[in-house]
C-alpha positions in Angstrom: -2.7 -3.5 11.3 -5.7 -4.6 9.4 -9.3 -4.7 10.8 -11.8 -6.9 9.0 -15.3 -5.8 10.0 -18.4 -8.0 9.4 -21.8 -6.4 9.8 -23.6 -9.7 10.4 -27.2 -10.5 9.7 -27.5 -13.6 7.5 -26.3 -17.0 8.7 -26.7 -18.8 5.4 -23.0 -18.5 4.3 -21.5 -17.0 7.4 -19.3 -20.0 8.2 -17.8 -20.0 4.7 -16.8 -16.4 5.4 -15.2 -17.2 8.7 -13.5 -20.3 7.3 -11.9 -18.2 4.6 -10.6 -15.8 7.2 -9.3 -18.7 9.3 -7.4 -20.0 6.3 -5.5 -16.8 5.7 -1.8 -17.4 5.3 -1.0 -14.2 7.1 -2.7 -13.7 10.5 -2.0 -10.0 11.0 -5.6 -8.9 11.2 -8.4 -8.7 13.7 -12.0 -9.5 13.0 -14.9 -7.4 14.4 -18.4 -8.9 14.1 -21.4 -6.7 14.8 -24.7 -8.7 15.0 -27.5 -6.6 13.7 -30.1 -8.2 16.1 -30.3 -11.2 13.7 -32.9 -13.9 14.4 -30.1 -16.4 13.5 -27.6 -16.6 16.4 -24.1 -17.0 15.0 -22.3 -17.6 18.3 -21.9 -21.3 17.8 -20.1 -20.7 14.5 -18.1 -17.9 16.0 -17.0 -20.1 18.9 -15.8 -22.7 16.3 -13.3 -20.3 14.9 -12.4 -18.4 18.1 -9.2 -20.4 18.5 -7.9 -19.5 15.0 -9.1 -16.0 14.7 -8.4 -12.9 16.7 -12.0 -11.6 17.0 -14.4 -9.3 18.8 -18.1 -10.1 18.8 -20.9 -7.7 19.7 -24.6 -8.4 19.6 -26.7 -5.2 19.2 -30.1 -5.0 20.8 -31.8 -3.4 17.8 -32.0 -4.1 14.1 -30.5 -1.0 12.5 -29.7 -2.4 9.1 -33.4 -2.5 8.0 -33.5 1.3 8.6 -30.0 2.2 7.6 -27.2 -0.1 6.5 -24.7 2.8 6.7 -25.6 3.3 10.4 -25.1 -0.4 11.0 -21.6 -0.1 9.3 -20.8 2.9 11.5 -21.7 1.2 14.8 -19.6 -1.8 13.8 -16.7 0.5 13.0 -17.0 1.9 16.5 -15.8 -1.5 17.8 -12.4 -0.9 16.3 -9.2 -0.3 18.3 -6.1 1.3 16.7 -6.1 -0.5 13.3 -4.8 1.6 10.4 -6.7 -0.2 7.6 -10.2 -1.5 7.3 -12.1 -4.0 5.2 -15.9 -4.1 5.6 -16.7 -7.7 4.6 -20.1 -9.1 3.7 -21.3 -11.9 5.9 -21.6 -14.1 2.8 -18.4 -13.2 0.8 -15.3 -15.3 0.7 -11.6 -14.4 0.6 -8.8 -16.4 -1.2 -6.3 -17.7 1.3 -3.7 -15.0 0.4 -5.7 -11.8 0.6 -4.1 -10.6 3.8 -0.6 -11.8 2.8 -0.9 -10.0 -0.6 -2.0 -6.8 1.1 1.1 -6.7 3.4 3.4 -7.8 0.5 2.2 -4.8 -1.6 1.8 -2.3 1.3 5.2 -0.6 0.6 3.9 0.4 -2.9 0.9 2.4 -1.7 1.4 3.3 2.0 1.4 7.1 2.6 0.3 7.7 -1.0 -3.0 5.8 -1.6 -5.9 5.3 0.7 -8.0 2.7 -1.2 -6.8 -0.8 -2.1 -8.8 -3.1 -4.3 -8.7 -6.9 -4.9 -9.6 -9.0 -7.9 -13.1 -10.6 -7.7 -15.3 -13.5 -8.9 -19.0 -13.6 -8.6 -20.5 -16.6 -6.9 -24.1 -17.8 -6.6 -26.1 -19.3 -3.7 -24.4 -22.6 -4.3 -21.0 -21.0 -4.0 -20.3 -21.7 -7.6 -18.3 -19.2 -9.6 -20.3 -17.8 -12.6 -18.0 -15.0 -13.8 -14.5 -14.5 -15.2 -12.0 -13.1 -12.7 -12.4 -9.3 -12.6 -8.9 -7.7 -12.4 -7.9 -4.1 -12.5 -4.9 -1.9 -13.4 -2.4 -1.7 -10.5 -2.9 2.0 -10.4 -6.2 3.3 -11.5 -8.1 6.6 -11.1 -11.2 6.0 -9.0 -13.5 7.9 -11.3 -12.7 5.5 -14.1 -15.2 3.1 -12.3 -17.9 5.6 -13.4 -16.7 6.1 -17.0 -16.0 2.4 -17.8 -19.0 1.0 -15.9 -16.8 -1.3 -13.8 -18.4 -3.6 -11.3 -17.7 -2.7 -7.6 -18.7 -4.1 -4.2 -17.8 -3.0 -0.7 -16.1 -6.2 0.4 -13.3 -6.0 -2.2 -11.8 -2.8 -0.8 -9.5 -2.0 2.0 -9.8 1.7 3.2 -7.5 3.9 5.2 -9.0 4.2 8.7 -8.2 7.9 8.8 -10.3 8.5 5.6 -13.3 6.6 7.0 -13.1 8.6 10.3 -12.8 12.0 8.6 -14.9 11.7 5.5 -17.5 9.1 6.6 -19.9 6.9 4.5 -22.8 8.8 2.9 -26.4 7.6 3.3 -28.4 6.3 0.3 -31.3 3.9 0.3 -30.1 0.3 0.9 -26.6 1.8 1.1 -26.8 1.3 -2.7 -23.9 3.4 -4.2 -22.8 4.4 -0.6 -19.8 2.0 -1.1 -18.9 3.4 -4.6 -19.1 7.0 -3.3 -16.8 5.9 -0.4 -14.3 4.7 -3.0 -14.4 8.0 -4.8 -14.2 10.2 -1.6 -11.8 8.1 0.5 -9.4 8.2 -2.5 -10.0 11.9 -2.8 -11.0 11.2 -6.4 -7.4 10.1 -6.9 -5.8 6.7 -7.4 -6.8 3.2 -6.2 -4.1 0.5 -5.8 -5.3 -2.9 -7.1 -4.0 -6.3 -6.1 -4.7 -9.0 -8.7 -2.7 -11.8 -7.1 -5.5 -12.4 -4.5 -9.3 -12.3 -4.9 -12.6 -12.2 -3.1 -15.7 -14.2 -4.2 -18.7 -11.8 -4.1 -21.9 -13.6 -3.6 -24.9 -12.6 -5.6 -27.9 -14.6 -4.4 -31.7 -14.1 -3.9 -30.9 -13.3 -0.3 -28.6 -10.4 -1.1 -29.5 -6.8 -1.9 -27.6 -7.1 -5.2 -29.5 -10.3 -6.1 -33.0 -9.2 -5.1 -35.6 -7.9 -7.6 -38.2 -6.6 -5.1 -36.1 -3.5 -4.2 -35.5 -2.0 -7.7 -37.4 1.2 -6.9 -35.1 1.9 -3.9 -32.0 1.1 -6.0 -33.1 3.5 -8.7 -33.7 6.2 -6.0 -30.2 5.6 -4.6 -28.7 5.8 -8.1 -30.5 9.1 -8.8 -29.3 10.6 -5.4 -25.8 9.3 -6.0 -25.4 11.1 -9.4 -27.1 14.2 -8.0 -24.6 14.3 -5.1 -21.7 14.0 -7.5 -22.9 16.9 -9.7 -23.6 19.1 -6.7 -20.7 18.4 -4.4 -17.6 17.5 -6.3 -16.9 20.5 -8.5 -13.3 20.5 -9.7 -12.6 17.0 -8.6 -13.8 15.2 -11.7 -12.8 16.0 -15.3 -15.2 17.3 -17.9 -15.5 13.9 -19.7 -16.5 12.2 -16.5 -19.0 14.9 -15.7 -20.7 14.4 -19.0 -20.9 10.6 -18.3 -22.5 11.3 -14.9 -25.0 13.7 -16.5 -26.0 11.1 -19.0 -26.4 8.4 -16.3 -28.5 10.8 -14.2 -30.7 11.7 -17.1 -31.2 8.0 -17.8 -32.6 7.4 -14.4 -35.4 9.8 -15.1 -35.9 8.5 -18.7 -36.4 5.0 -17.3 -39.3 6.3 -15.2 -40.8 9.5 -16.7 -43.6 9.5 -14.2 -41.2 10.9 -11.7 -41.6 14.5 -12.7 -39.9 15.5 -9.4 -36.7 14.0 -10.8 -37.0 16.0 -14.0 -37.4 19.1 -12.0 -34.3 18.4 -9.9 -32.3 17.8 -13.0 -33.4 21.0 -14.8 -33.0 23.1 -11.7 -29.4 21.9 -11.1 -28.5 22.5 -14.7 -30.0 26.0 -14.6 -28.0 26.8 -11.4 -24.9 25.8 -13.2 -25.8 27.6 -16.4 -25.5 24.3 -18.2 -27.9 24.9 -21.0 -26.2 22.4 -23.3 -27.1 19.7 -20.8 -30.7 20.8 -20.7 -30.9 20.7 -24.5 -29.4 17.3 -24.5 -31.9 16.1 -21.9 -34.9 17.3 -23.8 -33.6 15.8 -27.0 -33.3 12.5 -25.2 -36.9 12.8 -24.0 -38.1 13.4 -27.6 -36.2 10.4 -28.9 -37.5 8.3 -26.1 -41.1 9.3 -26.8 -40.7 8.5 -30.5 -39.5 5.0 -29.7 
């Protein structure tokens, strides 16, 4: 069975999220809501949908998300029972009516072979208006292609194998920025993702969301740097040479965008030296010279 986990904090669009779950044409799922000590009590909204949704609600006494979103996800995941598949859904994102139905329709194609399932997506704004084309994906796609082809990605649009979540775990980065993308890579074991384009999620990008805010750019850059560092240190043999070069270039760019961070330059050079990757060091310094000339 499918568990849909909502780490709740913001009430602004929460009813839209629950309404989209209530409208699902296939009811074979259970909703778990973990309230991160929000100042906005959602219980009245939850009660409104309690007759149409099979749900569990837990209010936590402390606000953990402000310290670690990953830890907030983890304690919400502890509410689960024996579900085999898990979607971690943002409290402001919206599902098309056929998401669950499409998942079970396609399950025979990926069960026992693939651990990460992805849906098509739109972007919506604070007025719930769509402002992007529909993002679709190949039915079978290598997870590392997200890195190479700079594809957009958000946690809500995925369903993960519960077994992979339990054994591999989400990794911690500032704001959980890139924690979701690393989960896609690791939970798929750097293998294939199965994509469903006949159903979609609307992913909200608003001034209230981490993605939409501009006052957290430094933390996002730090998370990006640590993400690429993790990949280059930890995943030897799991990513092909072409993708490694792409990751190196992206890692270098994080430093080049803020050359005051000499500590980042030191990390990059030391890692390349440990790997004997003198070509990457030459390429980095060449990029620095070009950047200084511009």
